[in-house]
C-alpha positions in Angstrom: 4.8 10.0 13.3 3.6 7.8 15.1 5.8 5.1 16.9 4.4 2.2 18.5 5.3 -0.9 19.9 3.8 -4.5 19.2 3.2 -7.4 21.7 5.2 -9.5 19.0 8.4 -7.3 19.9 8.0 -7.5 23.4 8.1 -11.4 23.7 10.5 -11.6 21.6 12.9 -9.1 23.0 12.3 -11.1 25.8 14.1 -14.2 24.3 16.8 -13.0 23.9 20.2 -12.7 25.9 20.4 -9.6 28.5 23.6 -7.9 26.4 21.2 -8.0 23.0 18.6 -6.7 25.1 20.9 -4.4 25.8 21.5 -3.3 22.7 18.2 -3.9 21.3 16.6 -1.3 23.8 19.3 1.4 22.8 18.4 1.1 19.2 14.3 1.4 19.7 15.4 4.2 21.5 17.2 5.5 18.9 14.9 4.5 16.1 12.2 6.3 17.8 13.5 9.8 18.0 15.8 9.8 14.1 14.1 6.7 12.2 16.6 7.9 9.7 19.9 7.7 10.8 22.1 5.2 8.4 23.1 2.6 10.8 19.9 1.3 11.4 20.8 0.1 7.1 16.7 -0.1 6.6 16.0 -3.0 4.7 12.6 -3.5 2.6 11.5 -7.3 3.4 11.2 -8.2 -0.5 9.8 -11.2 0.6 7.2 -10.9 2.6 3.3 -11.1 2.4 3.0 -7.5 3.6 5.4 -4.9 1.7 5.4 -2.4 4.6 8.2 -4.8 6.9 10.8 -3.2 6.7 14.2 -4.2 9.1 16.4 -2.1 10.8 20.0 -3.2 12.1 21.0 -3.1 15.6 24.3 -5.4 15.6 25.7 -7.8 13.1 23.1 -10.7 13.7 19.8 -8.9 15.3 16.9 -6.9 13.7 14.3 -5.3 14.3 10.9 -5.6 11.9 9.3 -2.7 11.2 6.4 -2.2 9.7 5.8 1.3 7.8 3.1 3.0 6.7 0.6 5.8 6.3 3.9 8.0 8.5 3.6 5.3 11.3 6.2 3.1 12.4 5.2 -0.3 14.1 8.1 -1.9 16.5 7.1 -5.4 15.6 9.4 -8.0 15.9 13.1 -8.1 17.0 15.3 -11.6 16.6 18.5 -12.7 14.9 19.4 -11.6 11.3 17.5 -15.2 9.4 14.7 -15.5 12.2 13.9 -11.9 11.9 13.3 -11.8 7.8 11.7 -15.1 7.9 9.3 -13.5 11.0 8.2 -10.8 8.5 7.7 -12.9 5.8 4.8 -14.8 6.9 3.1 -12.1 8.8 0.8 -9.1 7.4 -0.9 -7.1 9.5 -4.7 -5.8 9.6 -7.4 -4.6 10.7 -10.0 -7.7 12.2 -13.2 -7.2 9.6 -15.3 -7.5 12.5 -13.8 -6.2 15.4 -11.4 -3.3 13.8 -8.9 -4.7 16.0 -4.9 -4.3 14.3 -4.0 -7.6 14.1 -0.5 -9.5 13.3 -1.1 -12.8 11.0 0.4 -15.7 11.0 -0.1 -16.9 6.7 -1.6 -19.9 7.1 0.4 -21.4 4.5 2.8 -21.6 7.2 1.6 -23.5 9.2 -0.3 -26.1 7.2 2.4 -28.9 7.1 2.6 -28.7 11.0 -1.0 -27.8 12.5 -3.2 -28.6 8.9 -2.6 -32.4 8.6 -2.4 -33.2 12.3 -6.2 -31.7 12.5 -7.3 -34.1 9.2 -5.2 -37.3 11.5 -7.2 -36.0 14.1 -10.3 -34.6 13.1 -11.1 -38.8 12.4 -10.7 -39.6 16.2 -11.7 -36.4 17.9 -14.9 -34.5 17.8 -14.2 -30.9 16.2 -14.8 -27.8 19.3 -15.9 -25.2 16.9 -18.0 -27.3 14.2 -21.3 -25.5 14.9 -20.0 -22.3 15.2 -20.6 -19.9 12.7 -18.3 -17.5 10.7 -20.3 -14.5 12.1 -19.4 -16.2 16.0 -15.8 -16.7 15.0 -15.9 -13.6 13.7 -16.9 -11.5 16.4 -14.2 -13.3 18.9 -11.7 -12.0 16.5 -10.3 -14.8 14.4 -9.1 -14.3 11.3 -11.1 -14.8 8.0 -8.7 -17.0 6.4 -8.3 -18.6 9.6 -12.1 -19.3 9.6 -12.0 -23.2 8.3 -8.8 -24.1 10.6 -10.4 -22.4 13.5 -14.0 -24.3 13.1 -11.7 -27.9 12.5 -9.8 -27.8 15.8 -10.0 -30.5 18.2 -9.0 -31.2 22.1 -5.6 -32.4 20.5 -5.1 -29.3 17.8 -7.3 -26.4 19.5 -4.1 -25.0 21.5 -1.4 -25.7 18.2 -3.6 -23.4 16.5 -4.6 -20.5 19.5 -0.7 -19.4 19.9 -0.6 -19.1 15.8 -3.6 -16.7 16.0 -3.0 -13.4 16.7 -3.6 -11.6 20.3 -6.8 -11.6 21.3 -8.4 -13.5 18.6 -10.4 -16.6 20.6 
């Protein structure tokens, strides 16, 4: 069994308070030593887009989001209970079709109200930065397939909002 820790886990850990960080670090170590300990109260995230997401209990409020597939585990994210479930429900882990890189991809549907509407409004006024880029070029940059049109429609006003939602290593 292989245990890995994603950059998204470290980023989320840094946003917790020092006592919470300490509890998470101890739990992460314990989990890597024996993930079957009953204190983790492992639960599959039922509404997740990726059926391999689980949560593990750190304390009454903090949950680690874990991706389990083929005997391998990835500590993907950590945070407060409701935030952890919401994060897991809107992500999937996949291999990029062109680069082969493993990516944590946010479902496009979760950002449509926030970003897509602005793209439509701004596209009337501002030039699209990647309008002339081919699918092949965008894929070679690491853009997930279902994000190609969104990236292609990016303007100066929306490119940052889009970029922060793309997996690490994209664009």
